[in-house]
N, C-alpha and C positions, 0 to 999 in steps of 0.2 A: 572648976566644975568640969567633970568629965562627961563627954557626950556618950550616950548609949548607942552602940553600933548594932543595928539589927541585922540578923542573918538574911542574906539575899536568897529568897525562895524561888526555886525553879519548879513551879507547880504546873506540871503538864499532864496531870491525870485528867481523864475525860469520862463523862457519864455514859459508859458503855454497858450493854446488857450482859451481865455475868454469864447467864445461861448460853447465850450465843458465843461468847468468847471461849468458854470451856468446851463447847462442841467443836469450835474451830481448832482448839488445842488437841482434842482427841483425834480429829482428822489428820492433823500435822504429825502426831506421835505414831499413829497407826498406818500412815500412808507410806508411799515409796520413799526410800532414802533420798535425801537432798543431793542432787547431782551438781557437780562443779565444773567450772571452765578450766582451761589450761593454767590460768593464774591462781586457781584455788577458790575463787569467789563463786557463790551460787549462780546457777544458770538464770534464775528468775529472782525477783524481789519478794516473792510470796513468803518464804521463811522469815525474812526480816519483818514483814507486816504482821505475821502471826505473833511472833515473840514481842514485837513492839506494842501490839494490842493488849497483851497481858500486862506489860510494864505500865501501860497507860490506864489501867483499870482505876476508876474513881472509887476510892474506898477509905482505908484508914490512914494512909500515908501521903505526905507531900514530899516528893522526891527533890533532893537538893544536891548541890555539889556536882559530882560526876554525872554527865549526861548519859544515862544508860542507853537511850535510843540511838545516840550517835555511835556509841561503842558497838551496838548490835549491827549497825550498817557496815562495820568493818570486819564482821565475822567471816570466816571461811566456811566452805561447804562442810568440811570435816567437823567444825565446831557445832554446826546445826545438826549434823547427824548424831553427834555425841549427845546433844540435848534431846533429840528424838528418843534415843534409847533410854536415857535417864528418866524421862517423863513416863514412858510406857512401862518401864520396870516398876516405877514407884506406884502408878495407878493400878497395875495388875497385882502388886503386893497388897494394896488396900483391899481389893475385891476378894483375893484369895483367902484372906484372914477373917472374912465376915462370918458370923455365926450362921449355921444352916437354918436355925429357927427364924432368923430375920428375913430370909427369902420368902418364907411362908406367911409370916406375920410381921410386916414392916413396922408395926407400932412397937415391937419389942426392941431390946437393946441391940445395936448393930453388931457389936463385936463381943466375942467370948472373953471372959476374964483371963488375963495372962497372955492374950494373943500378941505375938511379936509383929508389930506393925512397922512398916518401912520408915526410915528417917533420912533426912537430907542435912548435910553439914553446910552451914552458911557462915560467911564472914561479913557481917553487917554492923553498921553503927547506927543506933537509934537514939535520937535526942529530941528535945523540944526546941522549936525555932520560932521566931517571930516573923510574921509576914508583913508586907508593906501596909496592909490594912489594919494591923495591930492585933490580928488573931494569932493565937499560939497553935502551932501545928506540930504533929509528930513528923520528924524529919528522918528519912531513911537514906543512908549512903552505903555504897558498896559496888562491887563488880556487877555488870549487867546480868550475868547468869544468876547471881544471888538475889538481885532485885526481882528478877523474873520469878524465881521460886517463892519469894515472900509474897508477892502479889497473887500468884497462882494459888497458894495455900489459903490465903485469906478469901479469895474468890470461891474456892471449893467449899470452904467452911460455910460461907454465906449462902451458896446455892444449895448446900445439903449433901454431905458425903454419902448419905444413905441412898441418894438417887442415882449414884453411879452403879451401873449394872453390866454384866457380861451378857451379850445376846445369846440365847439358847440355840439360835440357828447357825450363826457364823462365828461366834466367840468374840466378836469385837465389843469394846466397851462403848456405852452410850449413857447419856443423862436421861433418866426416866421422867416422862411427863404424864401425869394422871395415871391411867391404868395401862400405859404402854408396856408391852412385853418383849418387843424386838427392836432392833436398832432402826428399822424402817419397815413400812408396809410390805414392800417387795420381799424382804427377808422373811417376814411372817408368813406370807403366801407360799414361799418356797418350802418353809418348814412344814406347813400344813400338807402340801402336796407330797412331800417326801414321806410323811407319816401315813397319808392316805394310800399311797402306792406300796407301802411296805408289805412283805409277805404276811406278817401277823394280821394287819388290817384287812388284807384281801381274804384271808382264811375266815376271819370273824364275819365279814359280809357274806361269804359263801354259806357259812353255817346258818346265818340268820335267814337267808333266802330258802334254805332247805327245811326250816321249821314250818309245820302245818299252820295255815292261817285259821284264825278263829272266826 
């Protein structure tokens, strides 16, 4: 009688807030390039914490085999900078292909038919694996960069791709909450003051003051 050998599951996903993690990823992608030490390693541990938070998102997959978080800890500053560029280009590509009608009426279809949306090539192995508890889980194996992308894409889909917006004030991407129009209140105020002080707005106010009162 052969004994059934169950796959050893390394389930290190954590119940993290997807919105918060995606906002952190946006700050990472749109922030200053990761600086490195003379040995090539990042100056701080923040880049590894950001990427590790995405890899650890609690969602569809139970990660097995290769410990992606341990691999991330060994990344160089150049590898983090490459990921920054890749994430930013992908997200900007999603936003740039959105249908103009969707900006005015969010209930409509987000993207026009035939839009060329960005894609990411991944080398992953997806299989079913048995946990010690007897549950069957989807197991995801692959390089840390590819596991990061799989988790990020699932998180973006769950959070709602349509909520990703470019700020009309500064151009930065942000995750829209409710009726939010700008990345932050300070940016909204700067945009308002810039419009208020524009020559066209000043002329309009001057003409209004010159009109006879009733």
